[in-house]
C-alpha positions as CSV (number, residue, x, y, z in Angstrom):
1,M,12.7,34.6,-20.8
2,A,13.8,31.2,-19.7
3,D,17.2,30.4,-18.3
4,E,18.5,28.5,-21.3
5,T,21.8,27.7,-19.8
6,H,20.4,25.7,-16.9
7,E,17.6,24.1,-19.0
8,R,20.1,22.9,-21.6
9,I,22.5,21.4,-19.1
10,G,19.6,19.7,-17.1
11,F,20.9,20.9,-13.7
12,R,18.4,20.6,-10.9
13,E,18.8,21.7,-7.3
14,I,17.3,19.6,-4.6
15,D,16.2,20.6,-1.1
16,E,17.1,18.9,2.2
17,H,14.4,16.3,1.6
18,G,15.6,15.3,-1.9
19,N,12.8,17.1,-3.7
20,A,13.6,19.0,-6.9
21,V,13.6,22.8,-6.4
22,R,12.0,24.8,-9.2
23,A,14.6,26.8,-11.2
24,V,14.4,30.5,-10.8
25,N,15.5,32.9,-13.6
26,P,17.3,35.8,-12.0
27,N,16.6,38.0,-15.0
28,G,12.9,37.3,-15.4
29,R,9.8,37.9,-13.3
30,E,8.6,35.2,-10.9
31,D,5.7,33.1,-12.1
32,P,3.3,31.8,-9.5
33,E,4.3,28.3,-8.7
34,R,2.1,25.7,-10.2
35,G,0.4,23.5,-7.7
36,R,1.9,20.0,-7.6
37,R,-0.4,17.2,-6.5
38,R,1.4,14.8,-4.3
39,V,-0.2,11.5,-3.4
40,L,-0.1,11.0,0.3
41,V,-1.1,7.4,0.3
42,N,0.9,4.6,-1.3
43,P,-1.5,2.8,-3.6
44,F,0.5,-0.5,-3.3
45,V,0.0,-0.4,0.5
46,V,-3.7,0.2,0.0
47,A,-3.9,-2.7,-2.3
48,L,-2.1,-4.9,0.2
49,W,-4.5,-3.9,2.9
50,V,-7.5,-4.7,0.6
51,L,-5.8,-8.1,-0.2
52,D,-5.3,-8.7,3.5
53,A,-8.9,-7.9,4.3
54,G,-10.0,-10.3,1.6
55,L,-7.8,-13.1,3.0
56,V,-9.1,-12.5,6.5
57,W,-12.7,-12.7,5.1
58,F,-11.8,-15.9,3.3
59,C,-10.5,-17.4,6.6
60,F,-13.6,-16.5,8.5
61,W,-15.7,-17.9,5.7
62,A,-13.7,-21.1,5.7
63,F,-14.1,-21.6,9.4
64,D,-17.8,-21.0,9.0
65,A,-17.9,-23.6,6.2
66,V,-16.0,-26.1,8.4
67,A,-18.5,-25.5,11.2
68,A,-21.4,-26.1,8.8
69,M,-20.0,-29.6,8.0
70,A,-21.3,-30.7,11.4
71,G,-24.7,-31.2,10.0
72,P,-26.3,-30.8,6.6
73,T,-28.4,-27.7,6.3
74,A,-29.8,-25.7,3.3
75,Q,-27.0,-23.2,3.6
76,S,-24.1,-25.7,3.9
77,P,-21.7,-25.8,1.0
78,S,-21.0,-28.9,-1.1
79,A,-18.4,-31.5,-0.2
80,Q,-16.1,-30.3,-3.0
81,V,-16.2,-26.7,-1.7
82,N,-15.4,-27.9,1.8
83,F,-12.5,-30.0,0.5
84,M,-11.0,-27.0,-1.4
85,V,-11.5,-24.8,1.6
86,L,-9.8,-27.2,4.0
87,Q,-6.9,-27.7,1.6
88,S,-6.3,-23.9,1.2
89,V,-6.8,-22.6,4.7
90,P,-3.5,-24.0,6.1
91,Y,-1.6,-21.8,3.5
92,V,-3.9,-18.8,3.5
93,L,-4.0,-18.3,7.3
94,P,-0.2,-17.9,7.7
95,G,0.0,-15.8,4.6
96,T,-2.6,-13.5,6.1
97,I,-0.7,-13.2,9.4
98,L,2.5,-12.5,7.5
99,V,1.0,-9.8,5.3
100,T,-0.6,-8.1,8.3
101,A,2.7,-8.2,10.3
102,A,4.6,-6.9,7.3
103,L,2.2,-4.0,6.8
104,L,2.2,-3.1,10.5
105,F,6.1,-3.2,10.5
106,W,6.1,-1.0,7.3
107,H,3.7,1.5,9.0
108,A,5.8,1.5,12.1
109,W,9.0,2.1,10.1
110,Q,7.3,5.0,8.2
111,W,6.1,6.5,11.5
112,Q,9.6,6.2,13.0
113,K,11.1,7.8,9.9
114,K,8.6,10.7,10.0
115,H,9.0,11.3,13.8
116,A,12.8,10.8,14.1
117,T,14.6,13.3,16.3
118,T,17.4,15.2,14.6
């Protein structure tokens, strides 16, 4: 038997962390609590780390391409690729540094929030 009064009103209790507490019917038997799967990793932060790794790889590749401009070899890229690389690196490199710094500050903030003394 469900507690129709509370379900109809939509009243939900929350615990000290802001999580919803499962409603308990005082007249019915207790059901085993269904397991809730909670994601421990923020997928947006993971995507930002992957993007940052890609930008770092691009910067290393760009510096390697600039170094290859010193002399023509079989592995050196074309002049058009070198031009595009040299035009984009001045914008990608600061962006990479900013994304890395922002992610590190975010992780520090989350750690501080998790280990705050009360």
